[in-house]
C-alpha positions as CSV (number, residue, x, y, z in Angstrom):
1,M,4.5,-6.6,-21.9
2,A,2.7,-6.3,-18.6
3,A,3.1,-7.2,-15.1
4,P,1.8,-10.6,-13.9
5,T,-1.2,-10.6,-11.6
6,G,-2.7,-12.9,-9.2
7,I,-4.3,-13.5,-5.7
8,I,-0.8,-14.5,-4.4
9,E,2.0,-12.2,-4.4
10,T,3.6,-12.1,-7.6
11,T,6.2,-9.2,-7.4
12,S,9.1,-9.5,-5.0
13,T,11.4,-6.8,-6.8
14,V,10.8,-3.6,-8.6
15,R,10.5,-3.8,-12.2
16,S,10.0,-1.4,-15.2
17,Y,7.9,-1.6,-18.0
18,P,7.6,0.4,-21.2
19,D,4.5,2.0,-22.1
20,P,2.7,-0.1,-24.7
21,C,2.1,3.1,-26.8
22,P,5.1,3.4,-29.2
23,N,5.6,7.1,-28.9
24,S,5.2,7.5,-25.1
25,R,8.2,8.2,-23.0
26,M,6.5,6.9,-19.8
27,I,8.0,4.2,-17.9
28,W,5.6,2.1,-15.4
29,Y,7.0,0.5,-12.2
30,D,5.6,-2.9,-10.4
31,V,6.4,-2.7,-6.9
32,H,5.4,-5.1,-4.4
33,G,2.2,-4.6,-2.5
34,S,1.2,-3.9,1.1
35,G,-0.8,-6.3,3.4
36,T,0.8,-9.6,1.9
37,Q,2.1,-12.5,3.7
38,E,5.5,-11.2,2.9
39,V,5.1,-7.5,3.5
40,S,3.0,-6.1,6.2
41,D,1.2,-2.9,6.0
42,W,3.6,-1.0,8.3
43,K,6.8,-2.2,6.5
44,Y,5.6,-1.4,3.3
45,F,4.9,2.2,4.5
46,K,8.0,2.5,6.4
47,D,10.1,0.9,3.4
48,M,8.5,3.0,0.8
49,G,8.9,6.4,2.9
50,L,5.2,7.1,3.0
């Protein structure tokens, strides 16, 4: 399973996805992006502690 993508915002909450390799212990996370209509650059960096 992969995170949805698009030219508009597709992620509003953090979600985890297992690695597609069956023996991997890696977990991927999809987080909302910055510079979108819903999340400005400064808010994203502040919220993420960057």
